[in-house]
ROKE-852131 format. One line per 5 residues: number of its first residue (from 1); their letters; for each residue y, z, x of N, C-alpha, C. Coordinates in nm, 3 decimals. Example, Ala and Ser with C-alpha at 12.3 -4.5 7.8 and 13.67 -1.06 7.14 Angstrom:
// residues 2
1 = AS = -0.569/0.780/1.319/-0.450/0.780/1.230/-0.330/0.780/1.320 | -0.225/0.708/1.285/-0.106/0.714/1.367/0.003/0.787/1.290
***
This chain:
// residues 268
1 = MTQST = -0.464/-0.480/5.782/-0.343/-0.526/5.713/-0.311/-0.668/5.755 | -0.289/-0.753/5.661/-0.253/-0.890/5.693/-0.105/-0.900/5.723 | -0.067/-0.999/5.801/0.072/-1.015/5.837/0.158/-1.041/5.714 | 0.109/-1.122/5.620/0.189/-1.154/5.502/0.216/-1.030/5.418 | 0.122/-0.933/5.419/0.145/-0.811/5.345/0.256/-0.730/5.408
6 = LDPSN = 0.260/-0.726/5.541/0.358/-0.645/5.610/0.495/-0.709/5.615 | 0.506/-0.839/5.596/0.632/-0.910/5.614/0.688/-0.954/5.479 | 0.775/-0.871/5.415/0.825/-0.907/5.283/0.920/-1.024/5.285 | 0.969/-1.064/5.402/1.057/-1.180/5.409/0.978/-1.310/5.410 | 0.845/-1.301/5.427/0.759/-1.419/5.425/0.750/-1.469/5.281
11 = PRTLD = 0.794/-1.591/5.252/0.796/-1.638/5.113/0.659/-1.643/5.047 | 0.553/-1.641/5.127/0.420/-1.644/5.066/0.390/-1.515/4.992 | 0.464/-1.407/5.023/0.437/-1.279/4.958/0.520/-1.259/4.833 | 0.610/-1.354/4.801/0.702/-1.337/4.689/0.684/-1.449/4.588 | 0.717/-1.419/4.463/0.715/-1.520/4.358/0.823/-1.624/4.389
16 = PCLSE = 0.787/-1.750/4.403/0.886/-1.850/4.442/1.000/-1.866/4.342 | 0.982/-1.826/4.217/1.089/-1.840/4.119/1.188/-1.724/4.127 | 1.158/-1.625/4.211/1.247/-1.510/4.227/1.288/-1.499/4.373 | 1.333/-1.609/4.432/1.352/-1.615/4.576/1.492/-1.581/4.622 | 1.587/-1.561/4.528/1.724/-1.532/4.570/1.742/-1.382/4.591
21 = PHIIV = 1.769/-1.337/4.713/1.782/-1.193/4.736/1.904/-1.134/4.666 | 1.885/-1.021/4.604/1.994/-0.945/4.544/2.033/-0.829/4.635 | 1.930/-0.763/4.691/1.950/-0.657/4.789/1.869/-0.693/4.913 | 1.930/-0.684/5.030/1.862/-0.713/5.155/1.866/-0.586/5.241 | 1.749/-0.535/5.274/1.738/-0.417/5.360/1.690/-0.463/5.496
26 = KDLTM = 1.768/-0.432/5.601/1.738/-0.478/5.737/1.725/-0.360/5.832 | 1.606/-0.342/5.888/1.582/-0.244/5.994/1.639/-0.107/5.960 | 1.621/-0.064/5.837/1.681/0.060/5.790/1.603/0.181/5.841 | 1.676/0.274/5.901/1.621/0.404/5.937/1.697/0.511/5.859 | 1.621/0.602/5.797/1.681/0.710/5.717/1.645/0.842/5.783
31 = AYGTN = 1.743/0.930/5.794/1.721/1.059/5.857/1.821/1.159/5.804 | 1.781/1.287/5.806/1.871/1.398/5.783/1.888/1.469/5.917 | 1.997/1.439/5.986/2.014/1.492/6.120/1.907/1.437/6.213 | 1.830/1.526/6.274/1.721/1.484/6.363/1.588/1.467/6.289 | 1.589/1.494/6.158/1.466/1.483/6.078/1.449/1.340/6.028
36 = LIQRD = 1.357/1.265/6.091/1.332/1.127/6.051/1.259/1.124/5.918 | 1.311/1.043/5.824/1.247/1.025/5.695/1.164/0.897/5.693 | 1.227/0.782/5.723/1.159/0.654/5.733/1.234/0.570/5.836 | 1.162/0.476/5.898/1.223/0.390/6.000/1.181/0.245/5.979 | 1.265/0.155/6.030/1.231/0.012/6.039/1.192/-0.050/5.905
41 = LTFNV = 1.267/-0.018/5.801/1.240/-0.076/5.669/1.312/-0.209/5.657 | 1.238/-0.314/5.626/1.295/-0.447/5.608/1.227/-0.512/5.489 | 1.307/-0.539/5.384/1.252/-0.603/5.264/1.368/-0.657/5.180 | 1.335/-0.745/5.085/1.432/-0.799/4.991/1.398/-0.756/4.849 | 1.500/-0.724/4.772/1.488/-0.712/4.627/1.552/-0.837/4.570
46 = NRGDI = 1.474/-0.920/4.501/1.523/-1.047/4.451/1.582/-1.035/4.311 | 1.672/-1.127/4.279/1.733/-1.126/4.146/1.626/-1.137/4.038 | 1.634/-1.050/3.939/1.538/-1.050/3.831/1.412/-0.971/3.859 | 1.400/-0.915/3.979/1.285/-0.831/4.010/1.285/-0.704/3.928 | 1.165/-0.654/3.897/1.145/-0.512/3.872/1.074/-0.462/3.997
51 = FIIMG = 1.152/-0.402/4.084/1.108/-0.368/4.219/1.068/-0.221/4.223 | 0.945/-0.194/4.270/0.891/-0.059/4.272/0.899/-0.002/4.414 | 0.956/0.118/4.425/0.950/0.195/4.549/0.839/0.297/4.530 | 0.732/0.283/4.607/0.616/0.370/4.587/0.567/0.430/4.718 | 0.481/0.530/4.705/0.427/0.602/4.819/0.396/0.745/4.778
56 = GSGCG = 0.334/0.819/4.867/0.295/0.956/4.837/0.413/1.050/4.826 | 0.388/1.171/4.780/0.492/1.271/4.763/0.558/1.301/4.898 | 0.690/1.310/4.898/0.762/1.347/5.018/0.781/1.238/5.120 | 0.752/1.112/5.082/0.762/1.004/5.180/0.903/0.947/5.192 | 0.993/0.983/5.101/1.130/0.935/5.111/1.171/0.834/5.005
61 = KSTLL = 1.098/0.828/4.893/1.128/0.729/4.789/1.269/0.752/4.731 | 1.298/0.874/4.691/1.429/0.902/4.633/1.540/0.891/4.737 | 1.508/0.923/4.861/1.606/0.906/4.969/1.640/0.759/4.987 | 1.540/0.672/4.978/1.567/0.529/4.987/1.655/0.485/4.871 | 1.629/0.537/4.752/1.713/0.502/4.637/1.859/0.540/4.664
66 = KHLVG = 1.881/0.657/4.722/2.017/0.701/4.753/2.085/0.606/4.852 | 2.009/0.554/4.947/2.066/0.457/5.041/2.101/0.327/4.970 | 2.016/0.285/4.876/2.041/0.158/4.806/2.164/0.165/4.718 | 2.194/0.282/4.661/2.308/0.292/4.570/2.435/0.342/4.638 | 2.428/0.364/4.770/2.549/0.402/4.843/2.580/0.549/4.843
71 = LQSPA = 2.484/0.633/4.809/2.507/0.777/4.812/2.476/0.839/4.947 | 2.406/0.765/5.032/2.374/0.817/5.166/2.379/0.702/5.264 | 2.441/0.726/5.379/2.456/0.620/5.479/2.334/0.612/5.571 | 2.300/0.493/5.618/2.185/0.476/5.706/2.207/0.543/5.843 | 2.098/0.594/5.900/2.103/0.636/6.040/2.109/0.513/6.130
76 = KGQVL = 2.046/0.405/6.084/2.047/0.277/6.156/2.014/0.168/6.054 | 2.057/0.046/6.081/2.025/-0.067/5.995/2.126/-0.086/5.883 | 2.091/-0.175/5.790/2.186/-0.216/5.688/2.121/-0.227/5.550 | 2.203/-0.203/5.448/2.170/-0.237/5.310/2.278/-0.333/5.263 | 2.238/-0.458/5.234/2.334/-0.564/5.201/2.316/-0.609/5.057
81 = YGDVS = 2.429/-0.636/4.993/2.431/-0.701/4.862/2.491/-0.839/4.885 | 2.401/-0.941/4.891/2.443/-1.071/4.941/2.474/-1.055/5.089 | 2.598/-1.081/5.127/2.637/-1.060/5.268/2.732/-0.941/5.281 | 2.733/-0.853/5.179/2.826/-0.739/5.177/2.749/-0.610/5.205 | 2.800/-0.533/5.302/2.743/-0.402/5.332/2.833/-0.293/5.272
86 = LWDMS = 2.772/-0.202/5.197/2.850/-0.094/5.137/2.923/-0.012/5.242 | 2.863/-0.001/5.360/2.917/0.090/5.461/3.017/0.021/5.552 | 3.045/-0.107/5.527/3.157/-0.173/5.594/3.283/-0.169/5.508 | 3.272/-0.111/5.389/3.385/-0.101/5.298/3.458/0.031/5.318 | 3.580/0.035/5.269/3.650/0.162/5.261/3.587/0.244/5.148
91 = PDERE = 3.608/0.377/5.148/3.551/0.458/5.038/3.594/0.411/4.900 | 3.718/0.369/4.884/3.765/0.321/4.753/3.696/0.191/4.714 | 3.681/0.100/4.812/3.612/-0.025/4.784/3.466/0.000/4.748 | 3.404/0.093/4.819/3.264/0.124/4.792/3.247/0.184/4.653 | 3.337/0.272/4.615/3.330/0.331/4.481/3.343/0.224/4.373
96 = GFMRR = 3.434/0.130/4.394/3.450/0.021/4.298/3.326/-0.066/4.291 | 3.268/-0.097/4.407/3.149/-0.182/4.410/3.033/-0.114/4.340 | 3.022/0.017/4.354/2.911/0.091/4.297/2.914/0.094/4.144 | 3.025/0.053/4.085/3.028/0.044/3.939/2.943/-0.072/3.889 | 2.898/-0.157/3.980/2.805/-0.263/3.942/2.663/-0.210/3.920
101 = FGILY = 2.642/-0.082/3.955/2.510/-0.022/3.945/2.503/0.069/3.823 | 2.384/0.074/3.762/2.354/0.174/3.661/2.237/0.257/3.709 | 2.247/0.389/3.695/2.144/0.478/3.751/2.091/0.570/3.642 | 1.959/0.574/3.629/1.892/0.668/3.540/1.821/0.771/3.626 | 1.870/0.895/3.622/1.809/1.000/3.702/1.686/1.056/3.633
106 = QSGAL = 1.604/1.126/3.711/1.475/1.173/3.662/1.490/1.259/3.537 | 1.591/1.344/3.532/1.608/1.435/3.419/1.680/1.371/3.301 | 1.734/1.251/3.322/1.820/1.191/3.221/1.965/1.229/3.242 | 1.987/1.354/3.293/2.119/1.403/3.334/2.225/1.388/3.226 | 2.188/1.421/3.102/2.284/1.417/2.993/2.361/1.550/2.986
111 = WSSMT = 2.488/1.542/2.947/2.566/1.663/2.926/2.528/1.723/2.792 | 2.477/1.847/2.796/2.424/1.909/2.675/2.531/1.938/2.571 | 2.657/1.951/2.614/2.765/1.984/2.522/2.824/1.860/2.454 | 2.774/1.742/2.490/2.827/1.617/2.435/2.721/1.548/2.350 | 2.766/1.474/2.250/2.674/1.393/2.171/2.624/1.276/2.256
116 = LSENV = 2.524/1.206/2.205/2.472/1.090/2.278/2.581/0.985/2.294 | 2.659/0.962/2.190/2.767/0.864/2.199/2.869/0.904/2.304 | 2.903/1.032/2.310/2.998/1.079/2.410/2.942/1.067/2.551 | 2.813/1.096/2.568/2.749/1.080/2.698/2.754/0.934/2.745 | 2.717/0.844/2.656/2.714/0.703/2.692/2.854/0.650/2.721
121 = GLALE = 2.953/0.705/2.653/3.090/0.656/2.667/3.168/0.712/2.783 | 3.111/0.804/2.860/3.185/0.868/2.969/3.243/0.768/3.068 | 3.161/0.677/3.118/3.208/0.581/3.218/3.310/0.486/3.157 | 3.293/0.452/3.031/3.389/0.363/2.965/3.526/0.429/2.953 | 3.526/0.559/2.926/3.653/0.632/2.918/3.720/0.640/3.054
126 = EYTDL = 3.641/0.657/3.158/3.698/0.677/3.292/3.743/0.548/3.357 | 3.668/0.439/3.336/3.692/0.318/3.414/3.747/0.201/3.334 | 3.771/0.218/3.204/3.826/0.107/3.125/3.946/0.157/3.045 | 4.019/0.062/2.987/4.133/0.093/2.901/4.098/0.073/2.753 | 3.971/0.076/2.722/3.928/0.053/2.585/3.972/0.168/2.494
131 = SRSEI = 3.997/0.135/2.368/4.033/0.237/2.270/3.909/0.318/2.230 | 3.933/0.430/2.164/3.821/0.515/2.119/3.728/0.438/2.025 | 3.785/0.360/1.937/3.702/0.285/1.842/3.619/0.179/1.914 | 3.678/0.116/2.015/3.604/0.015/2.093/3.492/0.081/2.172 | 3.520/0.197/2.231/3.417/0.269/2.305/3.304/0.311/2.212
136 = REITS = 3.340/0.358/2.094/3.238/0.397/1.996/3.151/0.279/1.958 | 3.210/0.164/1.941/3.135/0.044/1.905/3.037/0.006/2.017 | 3.084/0.013/2.142/2.998/-0.023/2.255/2.886/0.077/2.271 | 2.916/0.207/2.259/2.811/0.308/2.276/2.705/0.294/2.167 | 2.747/0.260/2.046/2.649/0.237/1.939/2.559/0.119/1.972
141 = LKLAL = 2.617/0.014/2.030/2.539/-0.103/2.069/2.439/-0.067/2.178 | 2.484/0.009/2.280/2.394/0.045/2.390/2.280/0.134/2.339 | 2.312/0.227/2.252/2.207/0.312/2.197/2.110/0.231/2.112 | 2.161/0.132/2.039/2.072/0.047/1.960/1.979/-0.033/2.050 | 2.029/-0.075/2.166/1.946/-0.152/2.260/1.825/-0.073/2.307
146 = VGLAG = 1.837/0.060/2.312/1.726/0.142/2.359/1.654/0.211/2.243 | 1.677/0.162/2.122/1.605/0.214/2.007/1.660/0.343/1.950 | 1.788/0.372/1.973/1.847/0.497/1.925/1.963/0.472/1.828 | 1.957/0.364/1.755/2.057/0.340/1.651/2.053/0.453/1.549 | 2.171/0.506/1.514/2.178/0.615/1.419/2.177/0.753/1.481
151 = FEDYY = 2.158/0.759/1.614/2.153/0.889/1.683/2.282/0.919/1.760 | 2.388/0.846/1.732/2.513/0.861/1.807/2.564/1.005/1.810 | 2.552/1.076/1.700/2.612/1.209/1.689/2.512/1.322/1.712 | 2.394/1.289/1.761/2.296/1.391/1.797/2.329/1.445/1.937 | 2.291/1.571/1.959/2.305/1.633/2.090/2.171/1.625/2.164
156 = PSEIS = 2.173/1.628/2.298/2.047/1.618/2.373/1.941/1.720/2.330 | 1.983/1.839/2.290/1.888/1.942/2.249/1.816/1.908/2.118 | 1.868/1.807/2.047/1.813/1.773/1.916/1.718/1.654/1.920 | 1.689/1.602/2.040/1.601/1.485/2.051/1.490/1.514/2.151 | 1.388/1.429/2.149/1.271/1.448/2.234/1.300/1.406/2.379
161 = GGMKK = 1.204/1.439/2.468/1.219/1.401/2.608/1.226/1.251/2.628 | 1.142/1.177/2.555/1.145/1.032/2.567/1.277/0.974/2.517 | 1.331/1.032/2.412/1.460/0.986/2.361/1.573/1.018/2.458 | 1.564/1.131/2.527/1.664/1.164/2.629/1.664/1.061/2.741 | 1.543/1.019/2.781/1.535/0.916/2.885/1.600/0.786/2.838
166 = RAGLA = 1.576/0.751/2.712/1.635/0.628/2.659/1.787/0.640/2.647 | 1.834/0.759/2.609/1.979/0.781/2.604/2.039/0.772/2.744 | 1.969/0.826/2.843/2.015/0.814/2.981/2.020/0.669/3.025 | 1.925/0.589/2.980/1.925/0.447/3.011/2.043/0.377/2.945 | 2.074/0.414/2.820/2.190/0.357/2.752/2.318/0.388/2.829
171 = RAMSL = 2.327/0.510/2.881/2.445/0.547/2.960/2.450/0.467/3.090 | 2.335/0.446/3.153/2.331/0.368/3.276/2.377/0.224/3.253 | 2.361/0.174/3.130/2.399/0.037/3.099/2.541/0.024/3.045 | 2.614/0.134/3.039/2.742/0.133/2.968/2.843/0.034/3.026 | 2.843/0.014/3.157/2.939/-0.078/3.220/2.877/-0.215/3.249
176 = DPEIL = 2.767/-0.247/3.183/2.699/-0.376/3.201/2.668/-0.404/3.348 | 2.590/-0.317/3.412/2.566/-0.330/3.556/2.477/-0.449/3.589 | 2.495/-0.499/3.713/2.409/-0.606/3.763/2.270/-0.553/3.797 | 2.265/-0.429/3.845/2.139/-0.371/3.892/2.122/-0.232/3.830 | 2.002/-0.206/3.780/1.967/-0.075/3.727/1.871/-0.006/3.822
181 = FFDEP = 1.898/0.121/3.851/1.814/0.202/3.938/1.756/0.319/3.858 | 1.622/0.334/3.865/1.555/0.440/3.791/1.481/0.531/3.889 | 1.503/0.662/3.879/1.432/0.758/3.963/1.329/0.832/3.877 | 1.202/0.795/3.895/1.090/0.855/3.822/1.117/0.857/3.671 | 1.137/0.741/3.609/1.174/0.739/3.467/1.067/0.795/3.375
186 = SAGLD = 0.940/0.790/3.415/0.832/0.837/3.328/0.797/0.984/3.349 | 0.864/1.050/3.445/0.831/1.189/3.475/0.850/1.277/3.352 | 0.748/1.356/3.321/0.756/1.449/3.209/0.727/1.390/3.073 | 0.697/1.260/3.068/0.671/1.197/2.939/0.521/1.189/2.912 | 0.485/1.196/2.785/0.346/1.174/2.748/0.313/1.025/2.764
191 = PISAR = 0.185/0.989/2.771/0.147/0.850/2.798/0.207/0.750/2.700 | 0.217/0.785/2.572/0.271/0.690/2.474/0.420/0.669/2.498 | 0.495/0.777/2.520/0.638/0.765/2.547/0.664/0.688/2.676 | 0.579/0.713/2.777/0.594/0.642/2.904/0.571/0.493/2.885 | 0.471/0.457/2.805/0.445/0.315/2.780/0.560/0.250/2.704
196 = LLDDL = 0.616/0.322/2.607/0.730/0.268/2.533/0.849/0.246/2.625 | 0.869/0.337/2.721/0.979/0.320/2.816/0.953/0.200/2.906 | 0.829/0.182/2.949/0.795/0.063/3.030/0.824/-0.065/2.952 | 0.785/-0.067/2.826/0.811/-0.186/2.744/0.961/-0.212/2.731 | 1.038/-0.105/2.718/1.183/-0.118/2.707/1.243/-0.174/2.836
201 = ILELR = 1.194/-0.128/2.950/1.243/-0.178/3.079/1.218/-0.328/3.091 | 1.099/-0.372/3.050/1.067/-0.515/3.053/1.158/-0.594/2.960 | 1.182/-0.540/2.840/1.269/-0.609/2.744/1.411/-0.622/2.798 | 1.460/-0.517/2.863/1.596/-0.520/2.916/1.607/-0.621/3.030 | 1.507/-0.626/3.116/1.508/-0.724/3.224/1.512/-0.866/3.167
206 = DSLGS = 1.428/-0.889/3.065/1.418/-1.024/3.011/1.540/-1.063/2.928 | 1.598/-0.967/2.855/1.710/-1.000/2.767/1.844/-1.000/2.839 | 1.860/-0.910/2.937/1.988/-0.897/3.006/1.990/-0.965/3.142 | 1.872/-0.998/3.195/1.865/-1.061/3.326/1.895/-0.968/3.440 | 1.881/-0.838/3.418/1.914/-0.740/3.521/1.807/-0.735/3.629
211 = TIVVV = 1.849/-0.699/3.749/1.757/-0.660/3.855/1.735/-0.510/3.840 | 1.609/-0.467/3.850/1.576/-0.327/3.825/1.495/-0.272/3.942 | 1.537/-0.156/3.993/1.467/-0.089/4.103/1.417/0.045/4.050 | 1.287/0.071/4.067/1.225/0.189/4.007/1.150/0.269/4.114 | 1.184/0.397/4.127/1.105/0.490/4.206/1.000/0.550/4.114
216 = THELA = 0.872/0.534/4.149/0.767/0.594/4.067/0.637/0.602/4.145 | 0.553/0.697/4.103/0.416/0.702/4.155/0.317/0.688/4.040 | 0.367/0.654/3.922/0.281/0.638/3.805/0.216/0.500/3.807 | 0.084/0.497/3.827/0.016/0.368/3.843/0.028/0.280/3.718 | 0.019/0.340/3.600/0.027/0.259/3.479/0.160/0.185/3.474
221 = SIFAI = 0.268/0.252/3.510/0.400/0.188/3.511/0.410/0.085/3.623 | 0.359/0.118/3.739/0.366/0.026/3.853/0.304/-0.108/3.817 | 0.186/-0.105/3.756/0.118/-0.230/3.725/0.173/-0.297/3.600 | 0.229/-0.219/3.508/0.280/-0.275/3.383/0.411/-0.349/3.402 | 0.498/-0.299/3.491/0.632/-0.357/3.498/0.666/-0.419/3.633
226 = GNNSV = 0.601/-0.378/3.741/0.645/-0.421/3.874/0.598/-0.561/3.912 | 0.689/-0.640/3.969/0.648/-0.770/4.025/0.676/-0.778/4.175 | 0.737/-0.673/4.231/0.766/-0.667/4.374/0.772/-0.519/4.410 | 0.751/-0.487/4.538/0.746/-0.346/4.574/0.754/-0.327/4.725 | 0.775/-0.201/4.762/0.758/-0.159/4.901/0.680/-0.027/4.897
231 = FLDNE = 0.591/-0.010/4.994/0.510/0.111/5.003/0.552/0.188/5.127 | 0.600/0.311/5.107/0.644/0.397/5.216/0.531/0.493/5.253 | 0.504/0.502/5.382/0.394/0.586/5.431/0.449/0.713/5.493 | 0.396/0.827/5.451/0.444/0.956/5.498/0.402/0.984/5.641 | 0.285/0.933/5.682/0.232/0.965/5.815/0.300/0.884/5.924
236 = TKTMI = 0.311/0.753/5.903/0.371/0.668/6.006/0.523/0.659/5.995 | 0.579/0.710/5.885/0.724/0.710/5.862/0.782/0.568/5.857 | 0.709/0.477/5.797/0.760/0.341/5.782/0.689/0.274/5.665 | 0.730/0.152/5.632/0.665/0.078/5.525/0.537/0.015/5.578 | 0.433/0.018/5.497/0.306/-0.039/5.541/0.257/-0.149/5.449
241 = AAGDP = 0.333/-0.180/5.342/0.299/-0.292/5.255/0.420/-0.326/5.170 | 0.424/-0.451/5.126/0.530/-0.497/5.035/0.478/-0.615/4.957 | 0.529/-0.633/4.835/0.489/-0.746/4.753/0.452/-0.702/4.612 | 0.397/-0.795/4.535/0.355/-0.768/4.398/0.244/-0.662/4.399 | 0.264/-0.548/4.328/0.162/-0.441/4.330/0.024/-0.488/4.287
246 = KKLLN = 0.019/-0.580/4.192/-0.113/-0.628/4.145/-0.184/-0.705/4.255 | -0.106/-0.782/4.334/-0.166/-0.852/4.447/-0.208/-0.754/4.556 | -0.126/-0.651/4.579/-0.163/-0.552/4.679/-0.292/-0.481/4.642 | -0.311/-0.456/4.513/-0.434/-0.391/4.468/-0.557/-0.471/4.508 | -0.547/-0.603/4.498/-0.663/-0.689/4.525/-0.671/-0.737/4.669
251 = ECDNP = -0.556/-0.743/4.738/-0.555/-0.811/4.868/-0.521/-0.722/4.987 | -0.454/-0.609/4.964/-0.412/-0.526/5.078/-0.531/-0.450/5.134 | -0.550/-0.458/5.265/-0.665/-0.392/5.326/-0.628/-0.261/5.394 | -0.503/-0.214/5.376/-0.466/-0.085/5.433/-0.530/0.026/5.349 | -0.606/0.117/5.409/-0.677/0.218/5.331/-0.585/0.314/5.256
256 = TVHAF = -0.468/0.343/5.312/-0.374/0.433/5.244/-0.321/0.369/5.117 | -0.282/0.243/5.126/-0.232/0.170/5.009/-0.343/0.155/4.905 | -0.462/0.119/4.951/-0.575/0.101/4.859/-0.607/0.231/4.787 | -0.609/0.343/4.861/-0.639/0.472/4.799/-0.534/0.509/4.695 | -0.408/0.482/4.725/-0.300/0.513/4.632/-0.314/0.430/4.505
261 = LTRGE = -0.335/0.301/4.518/-0.338/0.211/4.404/-0.464/0.224/4.320 | -0.568/0.285/4.376/-0.692/0.304/4.301/-0.718/0.451/4.268 | -0.624/0.536/4.307/-0.642/0.681/4.295/-0.771/0.725/4.364 | -0.804/0.654/4.470/-0.923/0.688/4.546/-0.894/0.789/4.655 | -0.991/0.805/4.744/-0.976/0.898/4.855/-0.994/0.822/4.984
266 = LSK = -0.920/0.863/5.088/-0.932/0.798/5.218/-1.069/0.824/5.279 | -1.121/0.939/5.254/-1.254/0.971/5.307/-1.323/1.069/5.213 | -1.452/1.065/5.213/-1.528/1.156/5.126/-1.622/1.238/5.213
***
């Protein structure tokens, strides 16, 4: 492993045009009680990144996502937004700050008893003083952004799995978040639907200027959309690589990372 691969703060490992940190992770240790999940994580998510959290099953990818969005506190270390730590805030301040985030869960997490428009409008009803007609107008716009114009009055049971993911994405964007977080967005989708979702993520980044963080182990998505990443290792319980996944594929000499990115085997 080269030093530049292991040190995500080294500017040589990052695209120089994306050098402004949006999220700064410093010496983060994650644990459930005495059960260590990951330790000593240090990396930056830069503004405009599509940042991939990758690694083998059970390595702590979704747990890291929970730390980044303020759903779980660190055992040690910090998660900073600029110079602001979520865990130095009061609970009310933290809740308000978290409205800057949009989250797409693996299942889409739509309420089955509500239409797509009602699902997308939930946060607008709770956190704004907008009228019903204004909320309806915004939800129609968000659904149109993800290719679901005309589906406002459909229920989740009436649409496909890929459309549910897109509706979940529209809901995640309802409050115009600075950062979008996706947990296994391609899970359960056929290859064509997964590719369409990847294309949509790229379009949203380019059109809205959002920073996007994605938990995934799908190689096609990793290489199609990711420009920065961290690799979590299950055996050593720490990060063993960081940077552009395409560069890691060609330059990283860690056998675990190489095997993952090539779907190879550590030994035969």
